[in-house]
C-alpha positions in Angstrom: 102.1 120.6 116.1 103.0 120.1 119.8 106.1 121.3 121.5 109.1 119.0 121.1 110.0 116.7 124.0 113.8 116.6 124.5 115.6 113.7 126.2 118.9 115.5 127.0 120.5 112.8 129.1 117.9 110.1 128.9 119.1 107.9 126.1 122.4 106.0 126.3 124.3 103.9 123.8 125.4 100.4 124.9 128.9 99.1 124.0 127.4 97.2 121.0 125.7 100.4 119.7 122.1 99.6 120.9 119.9 102.4 122.0 116.8 102.0 124.2 114.2 104.6 123.4 111.9 106.1 126.0 108.3 105.0 125.8 107.2 108.6 125.1 109.3 108.6 121.9 108.0 105.2 120.8 104.4 106.3 121.4 105.0 109.5 119.4 106.3 107.3 116.5 103.4 104.9 116.8 105.9 102.0 117.4 105.7 99.4 120.1 108.5 97.5 121.8 110.2 95.2 119.4 109.1 97.4 116.5 111.2 99.1 113.9 112.1 102.8 113.4 113.7 104.5 110.4 116.7 106.7 110.9 117.1 109.8 108.7 120.5 111.4 108.8 120.8 115.0 107.7 124.3 116.4 108.4 124.9 116.0 112.2 121.2 115.5 112.9 119.6 112.1 113.2 115.8 111.9 113.1 113.7 108.9 114.0 110.5 108.2 111.9 107.9 105.5 111.7 109.1 103.5 108.6 105.7 103.0 107.2 104.9 106.8 107.3 108.4 107.6 105.9 107.8 105.1 103.0 104.4 106.7 102.2 105.9 110.2 102.2 108.6 109.0 99.8 106.1 107.3 97.5 103.9 110.5 97.5 107.0 112.6 96.5 107.9 110.2 93.8 104.4 110.1 92.4 103.7 113.8 92.5 102.5 115.0 89.2 102.0 111.6 87.7 98.2 111.8 87.5 98.4 115.0 85.5 101.1 113.6 83.3 98.9 110.6 82.5 95.8 112.9 81.9 94.0 111.7 85.1 92.0 114.8 86.1 88.9 113.2 87.7 87.7 110.2 89.7 86.2 108.9 86.5 89.6 109.1 84.8 91.2 107.2 87.7 88.5 104.5 87.6 89.0 104.1 83.8 92.8 103.6 84.3 92.1 101.0 87.1 89.6 99.1 84.9 92.1 99.2 82.0 94.8 97.9 84.2 92.6 95.1 85.4 91.5 94.3 81.9 87.9 95.1 82.8 86.4 96.9 79.8 82.7 96.5 80.9 
């Protein structure tokens, strides 16, 4: 992990609450101008994240242990579940 880049006085809030992020921050998030960012509030800290990555992390947390719970222990087991779901019993 690289060292954090801090923008101590480089980000201001407009009267309507808008914030313009520095290009370095947008690039680190993989977000272009006009894109969207997710805000994660933890106490007095607000963290910006790429919303697609944040959604995938949440999905992974929620699905943790589901394969084992369903008895899926191998690639073959996973393919059998997919075929069953699709109605493909060949």
